[in-house]
Every structure is written in structure tokens, then in C-alpha cells.
C-alpha positions, 0 to 999 in steps of 0.5 A: 111882196111881188105879185105876177101879172095876169093877162086879160084871159086870167092866165099868168102872163109868163113863167107859170109852171103850175099848168101845162100848155094843154091845161092853159088852152081853153076847150072852147076858145070861141071857135064854137061861135064861128061854127054854131052847127059844130057845137056838140058834134062828135069828131070823126075818129079819123079826123084826130089821126091814126092811133100811134100804136098802129103806125110803123116806126117810119110813119111815127117819125114822119108824123112827129116831123110834120107836127114839129114843122107846123108847131110855131104857126099853129101856136101863133095863128090857129084856133084854140081848138086846133091848138088843143088838138095839136098839143094832144096829138103831139103828146100821143105821138111823143109818148108812143115814141118814148115807149118804143125807145126807152133806151134812146141815145142821149147826146152828151152835148145836150146835158146840163151840169147839175 
């Protein structure tokens, strides 16, 4: 029987489909140690971004472009809390985009044979 490897942090090293990236990012990855005064402080709602439902279509696209442009850098180098916020914001914006565009055009060259 083969077992998967486990990293130091207890998460499977690769191939785990049981957890989403949001679930794999700990809520407090040590960031609270760098800023002890920030522990328990409520974030200002504006710091988390404008509610996607209030954005125009152009602003929604612009926000998604910005997040995708910074994705790799955030994944590789940002604090755990920043990555968690990035994942949350990306999900919010993409969910709003899909809600507005349920019949979005799908490029046939992007489809795979089943």
C-alpha cells in the first residue's frame, strides 16, 4: 500500500483534492506574532474591498485583472493572511462575474474530450 507524503505543516505535499486552497491556508500562519497589537482587531470593511455587486462590469473586470496579475507573487511571497484575503477576494469577484455572465462564451479550443 502506498501512502502520500506529508509536509512539516501537516498538509499533503501534492495532489490533495480533498481541500480547497482556501482551506489549506491557516487563518493565523504566524502573522499575529509579527503584529501583536493586530491580534483580534477588526478589519475595516473598506480594507477588504468594495462589495463586488456594487462594481460596474468594467470595474469588476479591472479588479479581476489586478488579482490575477498579482497571483503568483502573492502565492509565493505574501503572508498567510494576505494569501487568504487574496483567495477570498478572488472567489468573491469570480462568483459575481459568473452570476452576471451565466451564458458566457466558451472557447471550443479550451474544451477537452471526455
